[in-house]
Kinemage of the C-alpha trace (Angstrom):
@kinemage 1
@onewidth
@group {chain A} dominant
@subgroup {mainchain}
@vectorlist {calphas} color= white
{ca met a 1} P 4.474 -15.540 -19.659
{ca pro a 2} L 5.662 -19.162 -19.853
{ca asp a 3} L 5.173 -21.504 -16.914
{ca ala a 4} L 8.916 -21.265 -16.249
{ca cys a 5} L 11.498 -18.605 -17.072
{ca leu a 6} L 14.682 -16.894 -15.908
{ca ile a 7} L 14.931 -13.199 -15.143
{ca arg a 8} L 18.599 -12.150 -15.358
{ca ala a 9} L 19.457 -8.766 -13.836
{ca arg a 10} L 22.533 -6.655 -13.184
{ca trp a 11} L 21.541 -6.546 -9.524
{ca val a 12} L 18.998 -8.456 -7.447
{ca val a 13} L 18.030 -6.935 -4.082
{ca pro a 14} L 16.144 -9.704 -2.275
{ca val a 15} L 15.358 -7.660 0.917
{ca glu a 16} L 15.847 -10.911 2.824
{ca pro a 17} L 18.514 -11.157 4.093
{ca gly a 18} L 18.611 -7.497 4.968
{ca gly a 19} L 21.274 -5.444 3.232
{ca ala a 20} L 22.018 -8.008 0.521
{ca val a 21} L 22.770 -6.858 -3.034
{ca leu a 22} L 23.406 -9.722 -5.461
{ca glu a 23} L 25.345 -8.774 -8.582
{ca asp a 24} L 24.786 -10.594 -11.878
{ca his a 25} L 22.111 -12.880 -10.508
{ca ala a 26} L 19.010 -14.502 -11.931
{ca val a 27} L 15.622 -15.350 -10.494
{ca ala a 28} L 14.127 -18.626 -11.685
{ca val a 29} L 10.328 -18.592 -11.823
{ca arg a 30} L 8.044 -21.590 -12.143
{ca asp a 31} L 4.245 -21.713 -11.900
{ca gly a 32} L 4.104 -18.160 -10.637
{ca arg a 33} L 6.520 -18.648 -7.759
{ca ile a 34} L 10.209 -17.998 -7.176
{ca glu a 35} L 12.059 -21.267 -7.659
{ca ala a 36} L 15.652 -20.130 -7.094
{ca val a 37} L 17.939 -17.103 -6.868
{ca leu a 38} L 21.414 -17.809 -8.199
{ca pro a 39} L 24.341 -16.338 -10.191
{ca his a 40} L 23.984 -16.019 -13.965
{ca asp a 41} L 26.399 -18.847 -14.757
{ca ala a 42} L 24.778 -21.227 -12.305
{ca ala a 43} L 21.344 -20.353 -13.666
{ca ala a 44} L 22.426 -21.046 -17.246
{ca ser a 45} L 23.871 -24.390 -16.178
{ca arg a 46} L 20.884 -25.467 -14.077
{ca tyr a 47} L 18.172 -24.247 -16.450
{ca pro a 48} L 19.646 -24.466 -19.981
{ca glu a 49} L 16.225 -24.855 -21.592
{ca arg a 50} L 14.636 -21.815 -19.939
{ca asp a 51} L 13.843 -18.658 -21.840
{ca ala a 52} L 15.715 -15.767 -20.220
{ca ile a 53} L 14.548 -12.185 -19.828
{ca glu a 54} L 17.666 -10.029 -19.917
{ca leu a 55} L 17.849 -6.941 -17.709
{ca pro a 56} L 21.486 -5.854 -18.103
{ca glu a 57} L 21.131 -2.328 -16.701
{ca his a 58} L 18.498 -3.115 -14.128
{ca val a 59} L 17.921 -3.759 -10.458
{ca leu a 60} L 15.310 -6.376 -9.611
{ca ile a 61} L 13.435 -5.914 -6.334
{ca pro a 62} L 10.313 -7.365 -4.726
{ca gly a 63} L 7.120 -5.756 -5.970
{ca leu a 64} L 6.300 -2.630 -3.988
{ca val a 65} L 3.454 -2.848 -1.467
{ca asn a 66} L 1.163 0.162 -1.003
{ca ala a 67} L 0.047 -0.425 2.568
{ca his a 68} L -2.727 2.161 2.619
{ca thr a 69} L -4.827 3.705 -0.113
{ca his a 70} L -8.349 4.489 -1.248
{ca ala a 71} L -7.849 3.402 -4.853
{ca ala a 72} L -11.151 4.571 -6.319
{ca met a 73} L -10.388 8.128 -5.210
{ca ser a 74} L -8.073 8.387 -8.214
{ca leu a 75} L -11.198 9.867 -9.841
{ca met a 76} L -11.018 12.681 -7.233
{ca arg a 77} L -7.391 13.585 -7.839
{ca gly a 78} L -7.075 17.367 -7.423
{ca leu a 79} L -10.760 17.806 -6.632
{ca ala a 80} L -10.126 19.869 -3.497
{ca asp a 81} L -6.576 20.809 -2.552
{ca asp a 82} L -4.765 22.867 0.083
{ca leu a 83} L -7.274 22.372 2.904
{ca pro a 84} L -6.982 20.923 6.435
{ca leu a 85} L -8.173 17.348 6.842
{ca leu a 86} L -11.565 17.806 8.513
{ca arg a 87} L -12.610 20.692 6.282
{ca trp a 88} L -11.413 18.774 3.225
{ca leu a 89} L -13.469 15.732 4.314
{ca gln a 90} L -16.591 17.461 5.578
{ca glu a 91} L -16.981 20.146 2.916
{ca his a 92} L -15.704 18.382 -0.184
{ca val a 93} L -14.887 14.670 -0.078
{ca trp a 94} L -17.803 13.308 1.913
{ca pro a 95} L -20.459 15.353 0.043
{ca ala a 96} L -18.960 14.330 -3.302
{ca glu a 97} L -18.923 10.694 -2.227
{ca met a 98} L -22.551 10.815 -1.136
{ca arg a 99} L -23.579 12.156 -4.540
{ca his a 100} L -21.358 10.177 -6.871
{ca val a 101} L -19.871 6.995 -5.403
{ca ser a 102} L -21.371 3.828 -6.837
{ca ala a 103} L -20.146 0.393 -7.793
{ca gln a 104} L -19.274 1.687 -11.270
{ca phe a 105} L -17.392 4.663 -9.801
{ca val a 106} L -15.346 2.329 -7.624
{ca arg a 107} L -14.613 -0.114 -10.435
{ca asp a 108} L -13.516 2.618 -12.834
{ca gly a 109} L -11.519 4.492 -10.208
{ca thr a 110} L -9.791 1.353 -8.969
{ca leu a 111} L -8.864 0.267 -12.497
{ca leu a 112} L -7.361 3.698 -13.096
{ca ala a 113} L -5.425 3.371 -9.834
{ca cys a 114} L -4.212 -0.124 -10.749
{ca ala a 115} L -2.820 1.160 -14.038
{ca glu a 116} L -0.954 3.936 -12.234
{ca met a 117} L 0.337 1.666 -9.492
{ca leu a 118} L 1.534 -1.076 -11.827
{ca arg a 119} L 3.480 1.400 -13.911
{ca gly a 120} L 5.072 2.589 -10.690
{ca gly a 121} L 6.210 -0.892 -9.648
{ca ile a 122} L 3.440 -1.534 -7.093
{ca thr a 123} L 2.205 -5.121 -7.184
{ca cys a 124} L -0.002 -5.190 -4.068
{ca phe a 125} L -2.126 -2.573 -2.327
{ca asn a 126} L -4.220 -2.356 0.823
{ca asp a 127} L -7.534 -0.674 0.026
{ca met a 128} L -10.193 0.974 2.147
{ca tyr a 129} L -13.298 2.160 0.342
{ca phe a 130} L -16.963 1.596 -0.368
{ca tyr a 131} L -18.129 -1.171 -2.733
{ca pro a 132} L -15.136 -3.476 -2.187
{ca glu a 133} L -16.735 -6.001 -4.541
{ca ala a 134} L -16.294 -3.494 -7.392
{ca ala a 135} L -12.690 -2.898 -6.360
{ca leu a 136} L -12.207 -6.669 -6.366
{ca glu a 137} L -13.388 -6.871 -9.980
{ca ala a 138} L -10.892 -4.188 -10.969
{ca val a 139} L -8.035 -5.897 -9.124
{ca leu a 140} L -8.617 -9.182 -10.905
{ca glu a 141} L -8.979 -7.491 -14.284
{ca ala a 142} L -5.714 -5.648 -13.696
{ca gly a 143} L -3.947 -8.814 -12.544
{ca met a 144} L -2.740 -7.200 -9.318
{ca arg a 145} L -2.714 -8.385 -5.731
{ca ala a 146} L -4.763 -6.565 -3.090
{ca ala a 147} L -5.980 -6.641 0.466
{ca leu a 148} L -9.560 -5.395 0.375
{ca gly a 149} L -10.974 -3.533 3.330
{ca met a 150} L -14.280 -4.571 4.841
{ca ile a 151} L -15.078 -0.949 5.576
{ca val a 152} L -17.344 0.156 8.416
{ca val a 153} L -18.504 3.609 9.504
{ca glu a 154} L -21.472 4.792 11.528
{ca phe a 155} L -23.147 6.830 8.787
{ca ala a 156} L -25.243 5.425 5.964
{ca ser a 157} L -24.062 5.539 2.359
{ca ala a 158} L -25.282 4.264 -0.981
{ca tyr a 159} L -23.266 1.123 -0.215
{ca ala a 160} L -24.651 0.248 3.233
{ca ser a 161} L -27.291 1.467 5.655
{ca asp a 162} L -25.610 1.015 9.056
{ca pro a 163} L -22.525 -0.582 10.683
{ca asp a 164} L -24.045 -4.060 10.718
{ca asp a 165} L -24.870 -3.785 7.026
{ca tyr a 166} L -21.282 -2.735 6.213
{ca leu a 167} L -19.866 -5.680 8.141
{ca glu a 168} L -22.310 -8.212 6.719
{ca lys a 169} L -21.525 -7.175 3.156
{ca gly a 170} L -17.782 -7.200 3.745
{ca leu a 171} L -17.822 -10.592 5.417
{ca ala a 172} L -19.984 -12.109 2.678
{ca leu a 173} L -17.495 -10.877 0.077
{ca arg a 174} L -14.588 -12.362 2.020
{ca asp a 175} L -16.387 -15.682 2.382
{ca arg a 176} L -16.837 -15.897 -1.403
{ca trp a 177} L -13.283 -14.939 -2.339
{ca arg a 178} L -11.036 -15.816 0.596
{ca glu a 179} L -9.271 -18.647 -1.253
{ca his a 180} L -8.303 -16.600 -4.296
{ca pro a 181} L -4.493 -16.361 -4.480
{ca gln a 182} L -4.461 -12.668 -5.466
{ca leu a 183} L -6.804 -11.498 -2.721
{ca ala a 184} L -6.630 -10.874 0.999
{ca phe a 185} L -8.991 -9.025 3.306
{ca cys a 186} L -8.825 -6.621 6.245
{ca leu a 187} L -11.392 -5.353 8.685
{ca ala a 188} L -11.417 -1.622 7.998
{ca pro a 189} L -13.190 0.551 10.565
{ca his a 190} L -12.507 3.988 9.110
{ca ala a 191} L -11.259 5.948 12.133
{ca pro a 192} L -11.924 6.520 15.844
{ca tyr a 193} L -14.020 9.596 15.056
{ca thr a 194} L -16.328 7.737 12.638
{ca val a 195} L -16.788 4.465 14.566
{ca ser a 196} L -18.587 3.961 17.884
{ca asp a 197} L -17.498 1.842 20.837
{ca ala a 198} L -20.286 -0.627 20.075
{ca thr a 199} L -19.095 -1.083 16.497
{ca phe a 200} L -15.465 -1.332 17.558
{ca gly a 201} L -16.541 -4.067 19.954
{ca lys a 202} L -18.071 -6.047 17.091
{ca val a 203} L -14.941 -5.490 15.000
{ca ala a 204} L -12.718 -6.738 17.829
{ca lys a 205} L -14.794 -9.889 18.171
{ca leu a 206} L -14.680 -10.537 14.430
{ca ala a 207} L -10.931 -9.910 14.255
{ca gly a 208} L -10.404 -12.650 16.801
{ca glu a 209} L -12.717 -15.053 15.010
{ca ile a 210} L -11.543 -14.726 11.415
{ca asp a 211} L -7.884 -13.741 11.955
{ca val a 212} L -7.546 -10.853 9.504
{ca pro a 213} L -5.650 -7.568 9.920
{ca leu a 214} L -7.388 -4.503 11.320
{ca his a 215} L -6.777 -1.417 9.173
{ca leu a 216} L -7.746 2.082 10.342
{ca his a 217} L -6.674 5.725 10.444
{ca leu a 218} L -5.226 6.443 13.873
{ca his a 219} L -3.640 9.472 15.561
{ca glu a 220} L -3.569 11.331 12.246
{ca thr a 221} L -4.252 14.857 13.514
{ca ala a 222} L -4.140 16.852 16.729
{ca asp a 223} L -7.893 17.497 16.308
{ca glu a 224} L -8.533 13.747 16.397
{ca ile a 225} L -6.724 13.505 19.743
{ca glu a 226} L -8.583 16.478 21.235
{ca arg a 227} L -11.934 15.152 20.064
{ca ser a 228} L -11.272 11.750 21.613
{ca leu a 229} L -10.302 13.334 24.927
{ca ala a 230} L -13.490 15.421 24.919
{ca glu a 231} L -15.822 12.567 23.931
{ca his a 232} L -14.192 9.525 25.548
{ca gly a 233} L -11.858 10.911 28.185
{ca val a 234} L -8.828 9.148 26.671
{ca arg a 235} L -6.642 9.368 23.585
{ca pro a 236} L -7.670 7.157 20.632
{ca leu a 237} L -4.998 4.488 21.112
{ca glu a 238} L -5.939 4.014 24.748
{ca arg a 239} L -9.580 3.776 23.719
{ca leu a 240} L -8.686 0.997 21.276
{ca arg a 241} L -6.622 -0.748 23.941
{ca arg a 242} L -9.570 -0.781 26.323
{ca leu a 243} L -11.780 -2.172 23.573
{ca gly a 244} L -9.342 -5.030 22.909
{ca leu a 245} L -8.259 -3.933 19.429
{ca leu a 246} L -4.484 -3.843 19.844
{ca gly a 247} L -2.525 -6.791 18.510
{ca pro a 248} L -0.206 -7.995 15.736
{ca gly a 249} L -2.940 -7.486 13.141
{ca leu a 250} L -3.435 -3.771 13.811
{ca ile a 251} L -2.315 -1.471 10.978
{ca ala a 252} L -2.268 2.062 12.390
{ca val a 253} L -2.431 4.401 9.412
{ca his a 254} L -0.532 7.698 9.796
{ca ala a 255} L 0.263 7.320 13.533
{ca ile a 256} L 1.688 10.840 13.722
{ca his a 257} L 0.754 12.202 17.135
{ca leu a 258} L 2.205 9.613 19.500
{ca thr a 259} L 3.665 9.857 22.968
{ca ala a 260} L 6.628 7.767 24.063
{ca asp a 261} L 4.295 5.472 26.001
{ca glu a 262} L 2.065 5.010 22.961
{ca ile a 263} L 5.027 3.991 20.825
{ca val a 264} L 5.942 1.386 23.451
{ca leu a 265} L 2.326 0.201 23.472
{ca leu a 266} L 2.300 -0.285 19.679
{ca ala a 267} L 5.585 -2.179 19.863
{ca arg a 268} L 4.489 -4.354 22.790
{ca his a 269} L 1.373 -5.465 20.909
{ca gly a 270} L 3.222 -6.133 17.647
{ca cys a 271} L 1.281 -3.498 15.705
{ca ser a 272} L 2.286 -2.069 12.329
{ca val a 273} L 2.281 1.547 11.185
{ca ala a 274} L 1.398 2.488 7.608
{ca his a 275} L 3.419 5.660 7.144
{ca cys a 276} L 2.024 8.050 4.498
{ca pro a 277} L 4.508 10.937 4.306
{ca ser a 278} L 3.138 12.739 1.232
{ca ser a 279} L -0.431 12.800 2.528
{ca asn a 280} L 0.771 13.838 5.988
{ca leu a 281} L 2.615 16.779 4.437
{ca lys a 282} L -0.136 17.842 2.041
{ca leu a 283} L -2.800 17.887 4.754
{ca ala a 284} L -0.355 19.438 7.262
{ca ser a 285} L -1.146 16.609 9.653
{ca gly a 286} L 2.387 16.507 11.073
{ca phe a 287} L 5.534 14.386 11.099
{ca ala a 288} L 5.385 10.748 12.138
{ca pro a 289} L 8.063 9.736 14.681
{ca val a 290} L 9.548 7.150 12.340
{ca ala a 291} L 12.935 6.870 14.026
{ca arg a 292} L 11.390 6.257 17.439
{ca leu a 293} L 8.901 3.744 16.036
{ca ala a 294} L 11.691 1.824 14.315
{ca ala a 295} L 13.894 1.911 17.398
{ca ala a 296} L 11.028 0.473 19.446
{ca gly a 297} L 10.609 -2.381 16.981
{ca val a 298} L 7.320 -1.321 15.385
{ca asn a 299} L 6.903 -2.746 11.884
{ca leu a 300} L 6.908 0.108 9.366
{ca ala a 301} L 5.102 -0.002 6.036
{ca leu a 302} L 4.563 2.725 3.454
{ca gly a 303} L 1.296 3.946 1.962
{ca thr a 304} L 0.285 6.608 -0.500
{ca asp a 305} L -3.182 7.307 0.908
{ca gly a 306} L -5.713 8.147 -1.802
{ca ala a 307} L -4.971 10.233 -4.868
{ca ala a 308} L -7.310 12.915 -3.510
{ca ser a 309} L -4.902 13.687 -0.679
{ca asn a 310} L -1.521 12.886 -2.192
{ca asn a 311} L -2.034 13.249 -5.424
{ca arg a 312} L 0.153 10.355 -6.635
{ca leu a 313} L -0.052 6.640 -6.009
{ca asp a 314} L 3.721 6.501 -6.028
{ca val a 315} L 5.531 4.349 -3.463
{ca met a 316} L 8.899 5.285 -4.966
{ca gln a 317} L 8.206 8.861 -3.932
{ca glu a 318} L 7.035 7.723 -0.489
{ca met a 319} L 10.319 5.828 0.034
{ca arg a 320} L 12.391 8.931 -0.624
{ca leu a 321} L 10.211 11.220 1.467
{ca ala a 322} L 10.056 8.724 4.330
{ca ala a 323} L 13.839 8.438 4.477
{ca leu a 324} L 14.462 12.175 4.217
{ca leu a 325} L 11.782 13.200 6.718
{ca ala a 326} L 12.860 10.591 9.242
{ca lys a 327} L 16.383 12.028 9.216
{ca ala a 328} L 15.194 15.623 9.566
{ca val a 329} L 12.691 14.883 12.346
{ca ala a 330} L 15.232 12.837 14.326
{ca gly a 331} L 18.113 15.209 13.614
{ca asp a 332} L 20.181 12.183 12.653
{ca ala a 333} L 21.286 11.401 9.086
{ca arg a 334} L 21.744 7.729 10.005
{ca val a 335} L 18.027 7.204 10.574
{ca met a 336} L 16.057 5.130 8.026
{ca pro a 337} L 18.891 4.282 5.649
{ca ala a 338} L 18.090 3.237 2.100
{ca his a 339} L 17.784 -0.491 2.851
{ca ala a 340} L 15.321 0.250 5.675
{ca ala a 341} L 13.205 2.429 3.386
{ca leu a 342} L 13.113 -0.309 0.744
{ca arg a 343} L 12.173 -2.879 3.379
{ca ala a 344} L 9.263 -0.684 4.538
{ca ala a 345} L 8.066 -0.416 0.927
{ca thr a 346} L 8.156 -4.189 0.398
{ca leu a 347} L 8.457 -6.660 3.262
{ca gly a 348} L 7.151 -4.178 5.839
{ca gly a 349} L 3.906 -3.813 3.919
{ca ala a 350} L 3.655 -7.552 3.364
{ca arg a 351} L 4.141 -8.175 7.072
{ca ala a 352} L 1.477 -5.618 8.018
{ca leu a 353} L -0.990 -7.473 5.796
{ca gly a 354} L -0.030 -10.889 7.120
{ca leu a 355} L 1.415 -11.781 3.709
{ca glu a 356} L 5.121 -11.901 4.565
{ca gly a 357} L 5.164 -15.638 3.873
{ca gln a 358} L 3.900 -15.028 0.332
{ca ile a 359} L 5.346 -11.739 -0.938
{ca gly a 360} L 7.662 -8.878 0.023
{ca ser a 361} L 11.068 -10.434 -0.638
{ca ile a 362} L 12.785 -12.464 -3.349
{ca val a 363} L 12.900 -15.806 -1.597
{ca pro a 364} L 12.254 -19.263 -3.086
{ca gly a 365} L 8.689 -20.372 -2.518
{ca lys a 366} L 7.166 -16.896 -2.508
{ca trp a 367} L 5.028 -15.541 -5.322
{ca ala a 368} L 7.055 -14.004 -8.151
{ca asp a 369} L 5.860 -10.450 -7.515
{ca leu a 370} L 8.808 -8.544 -8.929
{ca thr a 371} L 9.713 -5.045 -10.107
{ca ala a 372} L 12.647 -4.080 -12.321
{ca leu a 373} L 14.052 -0.569 -12.662
{ca arg a 374} L 16.514 0.514 -15.335
{ca leu a 375} L 19.364 2.340 -13.607
{ca ser a 376} L 20.821 4.095 -16.635
{ca gly a 377} L 20.813 7.579 -18.092
{ca ala a 378} L 22.466 10.798 -17.013
{ca glu a 379} L 20.354 11.143 -13.865
{ca leu a 380} L 21.403 7.698 -12.605
{ca thr a 381} L 25.043 7.548 -13.700
{ca pro a 382} L 27.372 6.552 -12.109
{ca cys a 383} L 25.837 3.976 -9.785
{ca tyr a 384} L 27.901 3.092 -6.722
{ca asp a 385} L 24.998 1.579 -4.794
{ca pro a 386} L 21.755 0.457 -6.502
{ca val a 387} L 19.737 0.630 -3.272
{ca ser a 388} L 20.857 4.215 -2.705
{ca his a 389} L 19.720 4.983 -6.242
{ca leu a 390} L 16.366 3.287 -5.662
{ca val a 391} L 15.571 5.471 -2.674
{ca tyr a 392} L 17.302 8.778 -3.368
{ca ala a 393} L 17.662 9.129 -7.144
{ca ala a 394} L 15.316 6.903 -9.150
{ca gly a 395} L 11.591 7.409 -9.629
{ca arg a 396} L 8.646 5.469 -10.928
{ca glu a 397} L 9.570 6.601 -14.441
{ca his a 398} L 12.518 4.203 -14.222
{ca val a 399} L 10.296 1.147 -13.666
{ca ser a 400} L 10.671 -1.051 -16.735
{ca asp a 401} L 9.039 -4.385 -15.908
{ca val a 402} L 6.572 -5.710 -13.345
{ca trp a 403} L 5.430 -9.257 -12.597
{ca val a 404} L 2.607 -10.418 -10.314
{ca gly a 405} L 2.518 -14.129 -9.602
{ca gly a 406} L 4.931 -14.640 -12.478
{ca his a 407} L 2.708 -12.817 -14.991
{ca arg a 408} L 4.464 -9.933 -16.728
{ca leu a 409} L 2.084 -6.977 -16.498
{ca val a 410} L 4.513 -4.209 -17.475
{ca ala a 411} L 7.132 -4.756 -20.184
{ca asp a 412} L 9.698 -2.082 -21.003
{ca gly a 413} L 7.545 0.526 -19.270
{ca ile a 414} L 4.326 -0.363 -21.110
{ca leu a 415} L 1.250 -1.970 -19.567
{ca val a 416} L 0.914 -5.303 -21.309
{ca asn a 417} L -2.863 -5.296 -20.973
{ca arg a 418} L -3.253 -1.587 -21.756
{ca ala a 419} L -6.456 -2.225 -23.720
{ca arg a 420} L -8.140 -3.315 -20.503
{ca phe a 421} L -7.232 0.015 -18.909
{ca asp a 422} L -8.844 2.106 -21.633
{ca leu a 423} L -10.469 4.406 -19.127
{ca asp a 424} L -9.868 7.822 -20.636
{ca thr a 425} L -13.448 8.332 -21.761
{ca arg a 426} L -14.999 7.058 -18.529
{ca ala a 427} L -12.596 9.103 -16.404
{ca glu a 428} L -13.540 12.196 -18.391
{ca leu a 429} L -17.219 11.489 -17.792
{ca trp a 430} L -16.611 11.211 -14.057
{ca gln a 431} L -14.574 14.408 -14.146
{ca asn a 432} L -17.394 16.288 -15.867
{ca ser a 433} L -19.878 15.003 -13.310
{ca leu a 434} L -17.726 15.869 -10.292
{ca lys a 435} L -16.553 19.286 -11.418
{ca thr a 436} L -20.147 20.510 -11.896
{ca asp a 437} L -21.053 19.433 -8.365
{ca pro a 438} L -21.389 22.528 -6.128
{ca ala a 439} L -19.874 20.579 -3.215
{ca ser a 440} L -16.634 20.216 -5.152
């Protein structure tokens, strides 16, 4: 990728301003950032010397943001399906993790996930898993952007011995890499049922000191609510409120079982919700009240969850499901229109991660994290509205080109650095190891 280029597309959907669709426009890129967005003729006149990448049948959008995943669990895709959440975790996932998860597992699994996500137009993801330093290596090798979770749970693992050890390791990693332009960090206490009040108190103190988002599973299942009432006398969100954890940095993952007052509470504190419709459906966790959250002003982002509970790291699919489910749950076809779904998949995720000033929309000054989709072929013809097609008709198979920080990582549907993702043999080795495990 040259230091400066033009990307000329049939349509550019900048996301900011909301609802805009720019026909026959170009995006000028210099030094990895968006320099200008302007009509084709004006671009040719202003930048006559620039090489142009022609996308005549394409829509150019901001890179998709996967606001919640466990990337390394791509190696557990299909390991244990069709089970309720707690049984799935306690009888299959957690035992398998205790036996198999290592730094090499996380690096290999995250690289595999990066390859899948890039080919699906995802340029940034928010990760929560063990060995974040191994995930970091994979992210940089892939050329992606990521927010890495400084995970903390009460139980020991091969990665850390206790909550303090988890936090110390996560913070040390952040201190070493906090200035890297492709990396961000989140405090990532796993969930209310795996983190104690004492640990949450430490997390709250740290969140105030280092100003990073707080990323956790919250109000995912009815069992989680009942357990919190039995053990703490209050619902999980109220418990977090009392512990001082609510604020603009909170990313509530799933957020399905919410009362009207809880929705108001999330909105009042400026919290974000990472909505994961496929995972919610597959685990029968329930239907998130997306229309009511949006009406209250809660920032909505979209996540895939891990490949073990989805089984695709596919934000295009999450956009469609999110829009369709929101309409059905609300009984109102006007809820979550296509532009709102696209915003949740781009700028909504960026905002949740505190990165809205850097990514999430096609605005001069932001990083050139861009995704192009070819809107041609029988399944996408005719095209009256490219944003409608993006949400309701197109899929990740229509992604043609992807840039992160101006670097072209997917060209005409092919990973440019495919040799670095040569993971077939290692993935097969992990598969053989996991499938012979009696816990699986």
